[in-house]
C-alpha positions, 0 to 999 in steps of 0.5 A, a space after each residue: 731945436 725942438 718942434 712943438 705943435 700947438 693944439 690949434 695947429 693940430 686942429 688946423 691940420 685935421 680941418 684942412 684934411 677933412 675939407 679936402 678929403 671928400 673931393 680928393 683924398 689923395 690931395 688931402 693926404 699930400 697937403 698934410 704931408 707937405 705942411 708937416 714936412 715944411 714944419 720939420 724943415 724949420 728944425 734945420 732953418 728956423 728963420 726961414 719964414 718972414 718975421 711978422 712985426 705986428 707980433 713984436 717983441 715975440 718972434 712970430 714968423 710965417 712960411 708960405 707952403 704952396 697955397 697955405 700959410 704956416 705961422 710959427 714962433 721961435 722961443 728959446 730952443 723950441 719952434 712952436 707951430 701956431 696955426 695953418 690955413 689956406 690962403 683963400 680962407 678969411 683970416 
């Protein structure tokens, strides 16, 4: 399996870090590291997240990482990280 970050997911990581950094730089770094580690864990356990029926027939899943949601799609031999956000964000 390959792990591929979409442009939107990369922007989400930068946005989340930029939001947290002024208040707590250490926490901002930790959150980004946790989200990246969770995505990398999908290489070992690609079906770890809950499948989201509303995207069927696509195999889009969500993984909760602390207070954050990571959405990803399984497609052939690639895991695409689609989006990331805090659970309190209006999505």
